[in-house]
C-alpha positions in Angstrom: -119.5 -2.2 43.3 -122.4 0.1 43.0 -123.7 2.1 46.0 -127.4 1.7 46.8 -130.0 3.3 49.1 -131.6 0.9 51.6 -135.2 1.8 52.3 -136.9 0.4 55.2 -140.7 0.2 55.0 -142.4 -1.0 58.4 -146.2 -1.7 57.8 -149.0 -1.6 60.3 -150.7 -4.0 60.0 -148.4 -6.4 58.1 -149.3 -9.2 56.0 -147.7 -11.0 52.9 -150.5 -9.3 50.7 -149.3 -5.9 52.0 -145.6 -6.5 51.5 -146.1 -7.9 48.0 -148.3 -5.2 46.9 -146.0 -2.5 48.4 -143.0 -4.3 46.6 -145.0 -4.0 43.4 -145.5 -0.3 43.8 -142.0 0.3 44.7 -140.8 -1.8 41.7 -143.0 0.5 39.5 -141.0 3.6 41.0 -137.7 2.1 40.2 -136.7 0.1 43.2 -134.8 -3.1 42.2 -134.8 -5.7 45.0 -136.8 -6.5 48.1 -136.4 -8.4 51.4 -139.9 -8.9 52.9 -140.3 -10.0 56.6 -142.9 -10.2 59.2 -142.7 -6.3 59.9 -142.6 -5.0 56.3 -139.7 -5.0 53.7 -136.4 -3.5 52.9 -136.2 -2.0 49.3 -133.0 -1.2 47.4 -132.5 1.5 44.6 -129.6 2.8 43.0 -127.9 6.1 44.3 -129.0 7.4 40.8 -132.3 8.0 42.6 -131.6 11.4 44.0 -134.2 11.3 47.0 -135.0 7.6 47.8 -136.9 8.5 50.8 -139.4 10.9 48.8 -139.4 8.2 46.0 -140.8 5.5 48.3 -143.2 7.9 50.1 -144.6 9.0 46.7 -145.0 5.5 45.5 -147.0 4.3 48.6 -149.2 7.4 49.1 -152.1 6.1 47.3 -151.6 2.4 48.7 -155.1 0.7 48.1 -154.9 -1.4 51.2 -155.5 -0.3 54.9 -152.0 0.2 56.1 -149.6 2.7 57.8 -146.1 2.9 56.6 -143.1 4.1 58.7 -140.2 4.6 56.0 -136.7 5.3 56.7 -133.6 5.4 54.4 -129.9 5.0 54.6 -126.9 4.8 52.1 -125.4 1.3 51.6 -121.8 1.4 50.2 -120.8 -1.0 47.6 -120.1 -4.3 49.3 -120.3 -8.2 48.8 -124.0 -8.5 48.0 -123.8 -12.4 47.8 -123.0 -12.4 51.6 -125.9 -9.9 52.1 -128.4 -12.1 50.3 -127.2 -15.4 52.1 -127.5 -13.6 55.5 -130.8 -12.0 55.0 -132.8 -13.6 52.3 -131.6 -15.9 49.5 -131.7 -19.7 50.4 -131.9 -22.5 48.0 -135.3 -23.1 46.6 -136.9 -26.3 45.1 -139.7 -25.8 42.4 -142.0 -28.7 41.9 -139.0 -31.1 42.6 -137.8 -30.2 39.0 -135.6 -27.1 39.4 -133.4 -26.1 42.1 -132.1 -22.6 42.4 -129.2 -21.6 44.6 -126.1 -19.6 44.8 -122.5 -20.5 44.3 -121.9 -20.2 48.1 -124.5 -22.6 49.1 -123.4 -26.1 50.2 -126.5 -27.9 51.2 -128.3 -28.1 48.0 -131.3 -30.3 47.1 -131.0 -32.5 44.0 -133.2 -31.9 40.9 -132.9 -32.4 37.1 -132.4 -28.6 36.5 -129.7 -27.0 38.7 -129.4 -23.4 38.3 -126.6 -21.3 40.1 -127.5 -17.7 40.7 -125.5 -15.1 42.4 -128.1 -12.3 42.6 -126.2 -9.3 43.8 -128.8 -6.5 43.3 -130.6 -8.2 40.4 -134.2 -9.4 40.7 -135.0 -13.0 40.1 -134.0 -15.7 42.5 -137.2 -18.0 42.1 -138.4 -16.9 45.6 -141.0 -14.6 44.4 -144.3 -16.0 43.1 -143.8 -14.4 39.8 -140.6 -16.0 39.1 -141.4 -19.4 40.4 -144.5 -19.3 38.2 -142.7 -18.4 35.2 -140.3 -21.2 36.0 -143.3 -23.6 36.2 -144.5 -22.5 32.8 -141.1 -23.1 31.3 -140.9 -26.6 32.9 -144.2 -27.5 31.1 -143.2 -26.4 27.8 -141.4 -28.0 24.9 -138.4 -25.8 24.4 -136.2 -28.2 22.4 -134.6 -26.2 19.4 -136.8 -23.2 20.1 -135.9 -19.5 20.0 -136.6 -17.8 23.4 -136.5 -13.9 24.3 -136.6 -13.0 27.9 -137.5 -9.4 28.4 -136.3 -7.9 31.7 -134.1 -10.8 32.2 -132.7 -9.8 35.7 -130.4 -12.5 37.0 -130.9 -14.3 33.7 -132.7 -17.1 35.6 -135.5 -17.7 32.9 -133.3 -17.6 30.0 -130.7 -19.8 31.8 -133.5 -22.5 32.5 -134.8 -22.1 28.9 -131.3 -23.0 27.6 -130.8 -26.0 30.0 -134.3 -27.2 28.7 -132.9 -27.4 25.0 -133.7 -23.8 23.7 -131.2 -23.3 20.8 -131.3 -19.5 20.7 -131.9 -17.6 23.8 -131.6 -13.7 24.3 -132.2 -11.9 27.6 -132.7 -8.1 27.4 -132.1 -5.9 30.5 -132.3 -2.1 30.8 -130.5 -1.9 34.2 -126.7 -1.9 33.8 -125.8 -3.6 37.0 -128.6 -6.4 36.4 -127.3 -6.9 32.9 -123.7 -7.5 34.1 -125.1 -9.8 36.7 -127.1 -11.7 34.2 -123.7 -12.2 32.1 -122.0 -13.5 35.2 -124.7 -16.0 35.8 -124.9 -17.1 32.3 -121.1 -18.0 32.6 -121.7 -19.6 36.0 -124.2 -22.1 34.4 -122.2 -22.7 31.3 -125.3 -22.2 29.0 -125.5 -20.7 25.5 -127.5 -17.5 26.1 -127.0 -14.0 24.9 -127.5 -11.0 27.2 -128.3 -7.6 25.6 -128.2 -4.3 27.5 -131.1 -2.2 26.5 -134.8 -1.7 26.5 -137.7 -2.9 24.3 -136.2 -1.2 21.4 -133.6 -3.9 21.4 -136.1 -6.2 20.0 -135.9 -4.4 16.5 -132.6 -6.3 16.1 -134.0 -9.7 16.8 -135.8 -12.3 14.7 -139.3 -13.7 15.7 -139.1 -16.1 18.7 -141.1 -19.2 19.6 -141.5 -17.9 23.2 -141.2 -14.4 24.6 -141.0 -14.1 28.4 -141.7 -10.8 30.3 -141.6 -11.0 34.1 -141.7 -7.2 34.8 -144.8 -5.4 35.9 -148.2 -4.5 34.5 -147.4 -1.0 33.3 -144.3 -2.0 31.4 -145.9 -4.9 29.8 -148.8 -2.9 28.7 -146.6 -0.1 27.4 -144.4 -2.6 25.4 -146.6 -5.4 24.7 -147.2 -4.3 21.0 -143.3 -4.7 20.5 -143.5 -8.1 22.2 -146.3 -9.2 20.0 -144.3 -8.4 16.7 -141.5 -10.7 18.0 -143.6 -13.9 18.4 -144.2 -16.3 15.6 -147.6 -17.4 14.7 -148.4 -20.2 17.0 -145.9 -19.0 19.4 -146.4 -18.1 23.0 -146.0 -15.1 25.5 -145.4 -15.9 29.2 -146.2 -12.8 31.2 -145.9 -12.2 34.9 -145.3 -9.6 37.5 -148.9 -8.5 38.1 -152.0 -9.4 40.2 -155.0 -11.3 39.1 -157.0 -8.2 39.2 -154.7 -6.9 36.3 -155.4 -9.7 33.9 -158.5 -8.2 32.1 -156.4 -5.2 31.1 -153.5 -7.4 29.8 -155.9 -9.8 28.0 -157.7 -6.9 26.3 -154.5 -5.5 24.9 -153.2 -9.0 24.0 -156.4 -10.0 22.2 -156.2 -7.0 20.0 -152.6 -8.2 19.0 -153.8 -11.6 18.0 -153.3 -13.6 21.3 -155.5 -15.8 23.3 -155.2 -17.2 26.9 -153.9 -20.8 27.1 -153.2 -21.0 30.8 -153.3 -18.9 34.1 -151.3 -19.6 37.1 -152.5 -17.6 40.4 -151.0 -17.8 43.8 -152.6 -17.4 47.2 -151.3 -13.9 47.2 -153.0 -13.3 43.7 -149.6 -12.9 41.8 -150.5 -14.3 38.3 -148.7 -15.6 35.2 -150.3 -15.8 31.9 -149.5 -18.2 29.0 -150.8 -16.5 25.9 -150.8 -18.2 22.2 -150.5 -16.2 19.0 -153.2 -17.2 16.7 -152.3 -18.6 13.2 -155.0 -16.7 11.3 
């Protein structure tokens, strides 16, 4: 298995807003997975990042909230990440009594119409973060029967897997990070759904037909950079579901989407201000 750097970020003061925002800044810098707690968070990044400690310090040096960070780093050799997630973070989660998300090693699992098995390893997307759970809610509210779905930055594959379970006939997940792509392939197999995983970035969209739904739970900067590519792959009358950003970021995203022919249909905002948008492509 791959080796990672574990970067510990202790925050003073510490709050969920501070750890959520710190995770967002670290994600923009290339960190892949996060374990928040009441003292701060632990972030993981591949050993391909030459100086993980410097990377974290640089990412947080212009932090907009009043907080002091004590940052340390150590190398974590490849190991059984399922055991690590079970021990420290990943527990079964039930979303709106409709969708339960758990790992193959869990035994006490709530019942729900949609039962998703996710062995996350180092890939992001277990449903615990507000961004993922809100995207799940948008999918649960949607008529996906017979629809074509593209999931950008698919991570564990969780959103594409749910779309397939809800009747989507053609689901493609695109993931740039190789270990995350491999994890998505494993999770697709675990759930026995018809979904295709593609290793690549937004340029992989060039090989796909237009979709009824395009999902992107990534972060503000990547979405703004690639939203024109996303828009070209959404049918008229189709929808984009976007998340991975704060409510304060919405005006920038709506401005970019409006130019490309989209209008806002719905917005979900959590107490921590994480936001998901449902955007519809105009027919004219």
